[in-house]
N, C-alpha and C positions, 0 to 999 in steps of 0.2 A: 855825584860826578866823580868823586874819588874812587868809588867802587867800580865805576865804568872804566876808569883808567887802568885798573889792575887787571892782570891776566888771570886765567882760571887756575893756574898752578900757584899763584900767590894767594888767591882767596880760598883755596881748598883747605888749608889748615884751620882757617876761621870757621868754615862750615863743619869740619870734624869736631872742633872744640865745642860748638853750639850743640851738636847732636849728642856729644858725650855728656854735656851738662844737663840736657833734658833727660837722658836715660838715668843719670845719677839721681836727679831730683825725683823721678818716678820710683826708683828703687827705694830711696829713703822714705818716700811717702807710704809705700806699701809696708815697709818694716816698722814705721812709727805708729801705724794705725791698727796694729794687731791687738785683739782683745785677749784678756786673760782666760785661762782655762775655766775658772770659776764662773765668769760671765757667760761663757759659751754653754756650760752645763745648765745654768739657770735658764737660758733661752730655750734650750732643747727640752727641759723639763716643763717649761711653761707653754710650749707649743702643743696644740691639739694633735692627738694621735692620728686622727683621720686625715688631716691635711699633711701630716709628716710622712705618711705612707707614699705620697705622690711627689715628694720633694726630690727633684732630679739632681741637685747639687749636694755634694758631700760637705761635711763641716770643714774639711781641709781646703776645698775649693772656695768656700765662702770666706775663710780666713785669708786665703791667698789674694783674693780680688776685692776685699772689702775696702781697702785703702784707695784702690783705683776707682771704685764705684763712688766713694765720697768725693774724690777729687773731681771726677767728671760731673757729679751732681752740682758741686759748687760752681763749676765753670758754666754749666747750662742754666743756672738760676737767672742770669741776666736776660736770656732769650725766652723765658717762660711768659706766656701771654697773660695779660692782666684781666681780661674779661672772663667771667665765669662760664659763658657759653663755649668759648674756645677751649678752656681748660677741660670742661666736661667732654667735649668732642674728642680731644686728644686722649683723655683717660679711657674712653670707650674703645678707641682704636687700639690702644695698647692692651686693654683687657681682652679684646678679640684676638690679639696676637699672643696672649698668654702672660702678659706682664701686668700683674695686679698690685704691685707695691705702690705705696704713697709717693716714693721718690722716683718712680718710673718716668714721669714727664721731665723731671730735671735731668735725669741720666740721659734721656733721649736727646734733649736739647744740647747737653754737653757733648754727646757723640757727634752731633751735627757740627758743633764748633771745632772739635778735634779733626773731623774729616775735612772741614773747610780749610783749616790751617795746614793739614798734611798735603792737600792738593794745591793750595794757593801759594804757599811760601816757596816750594821748589820751582813752581812755574814762574813765579815772580822773579826769582834769582836767575833762572836759566834764560828766559826770554829777554830780560833787560840786559843781561850780559851779551846775548847773541845779537839782538836787533836794536837795542837801545830803546829810547822813548818814541816808539813808532806806533802807528795804528795797528799793524800786524801783531806786534807784541801785546798790545792792549786787548786785541780780540782773543788771542790765545789765553791770556790771563783770565779774562772773563769766562771763557769756556771751561777752563779747569776749575775756577772758583765755583761756578754753577754746578759742575759735576760733583765736587766735594760737598756742596751744600745740600743737594737733592739726593745724593746717594743713600743716606739713612732713610729717607722717605720711601725709596724704592725697596730697600731691605725690609722695612716695616710692612709695606704692602705685600711683599712675597711671604713673609712669615704669617701675616694675617690670613691671606688667601689659602695658604697651605693648611693652616690649622682648621679653618672653616670647612675646607674640602674633606679633611679627615673626619670631622664631626658629621658632615653630611653623609659620608659613606658608611660610618659605623652606627648611625642612629637607627636604621631599621631593625638591626639585630637587638639593640638595646631596648627598643620599643616593644618588640615581640616578647622578649624575656620579661619586660615590665608588665605586659598584659597577662602573661602566664602567672606571674607572681601575685598580681592583684586578684585574678580570678580564682586562685587557689586559697584565698582567704587572708593574705597579708595586707597590711595597711600600706599607704603610699610611702611612708618613711622606711618601713622594713623592706619594701620592694626596691626602693632606691639603693638601700644598703646591700641587698642581695645582688642586684645588677652590678654594683661596684665590685663586689667580691668575685663574681664569676667572670667579668670581662676586663679586669684590670691588666691582664697580660697582653692582650692584643688590641685593646681600645683604651689606651691610657688617657687620651685627651678628654673624651666624653665621660669617662669614669672619674676623672679629676673634677669635672664640673658637677657631676652628681654628688661627689663626696663633699664638695664645698656647700652645695645646697642642703645636703643632709645634716652637715655640721651646723648650719645656720638654723635649721628647724629644731635641732636639739638644744640650741642656745635660747630658744623661745621667740624667735622672730615669727611674725605672721606668715602663713603659707602663701598668701597672695603676694607679699613683697618678695619672698624668696624665689618664687616661680618667675615673677617679673624680672628680677635681677638675673636669673638664669638665662632668660631669653636675650636680655641686653648684653650680658657678658660674653655669650657665644657669638652673637651677630648672625646666626643662621636662621633663615625664615622658617624652616620646619620646627626648630626648637621654640621659636617665638609662638607659632601657632599651637604647638603642644602645650606651652605654658598658658596661653589664653584659654584653651579648652579646659585644662585642669582648674584654672581660676574660676571659670564659669560653673563647672561641676561642683566645686567646693562652695561657691556662693549660693547656688540654688538647691543644693542637697541632692543632686542627681547621682547616678552610679558612675564612679570613676572608671570601673572596668569597661563599661559600655562606651564611655567617652574615649578611652584609650583605644578600644577596638575600632571605633569610627575613625579616629585619627590615623591608625595604622592602615586602614583600607584606603583612605584618601591619600595618604603618602605613597602607597604603592601605585595608585592611579596616576598621581603626579609624576612619579619616576618613570612610569611607562610612557607617559606623554612626552617627557623630556627625551627619552630614548628614541621615540618615533620622530621627534623634531630634529634631533641630530642626524638620524638616518635620512630624512628628507633633505637636509642641507648638504649631504655628502656629494650628490650629483652636481650641485652648483659650485661647491668648493673644488671639485676636481677639474673644472674648466680651466682655471688659471695655470696649474702645473702642466696640463695637457697642451695648452697653447704655447706656453713659454719654453718647455723643456722637451716634451715628447714629440709634438708635431714637427718642429724643425728637423729633428733627426730622421723622422719618417719621410719628410719632404726631400731631404738630401739623398736618402737611400733610393727612393722611387724615381726622382727626377734627375739625379746626378748623372747616371749613364746616358740618358737621352740628351742631356745638355752637352755632354762631351762629344757625342756623335754629331750633334748639330754644329758644334764649334768646328769639328774636323771637316764637315762638309762645306762650311762657309769658307774655311781657309783654303780648301782645294779649288774652289771656284774663284 
């Protein structure tokens, strides 16, 4: 009630002070969590070379945002789900979006908490000062709070769909090159390595996934588990079917080159069917813009002069 009695000019210095304290705390957190140069060199030396080739963040950027990442992770630990099923589902979604770190779920929940606070606290202060404790103010506060809470989910869905679309578009070229490499006498491991070397400039996402799979094969993991993880990690149906065919070929001892060629042909057929389906939907999808935007303008142009003449004739009579 005391805050409601104050005017906006009186409460503005308090808001500025709180914002300044939050920014100072964030800067001190970033500065206090920097690692030494020796620790950074040991981490880079211990990192596998094949996965380091596709690391998009430089060491300076990692050093700059490491403290913020740890702070957000500790903040999101309270929202982390307790059941293993929910944890695994969230990890799969984050992996489909390209976030494979063990702390990725905690960082994600921390970002949700930060977005909730950023959207909710200003709305709470503004609408309570403007409308008081009314139903209208409560409705606006709930809307802004829900927007801040679900905004990271929308961002995660966008990143996930964009990455899956990129894999879907670059997979035919990678599969054709993989077929050529296998038919020329290379093994599956060497073929994956060759595809990664040849396509890493224009197909970074799928080459990153192939590089991770190749690194796991070199570490001694069974090929069946590596291919299954590749399909789950990408979340693309074509990659899952490719992994299933390679697993069956490896289990029954059939030709991998023949299996890849069959998969390539079936993928081309499926893509042609998808293109034909989109072309068939075009006529139906054009009805709504025609009726809503184009037909009214045509109606005015055709019937407008006649309506004006009819109106003039009625006024004369």
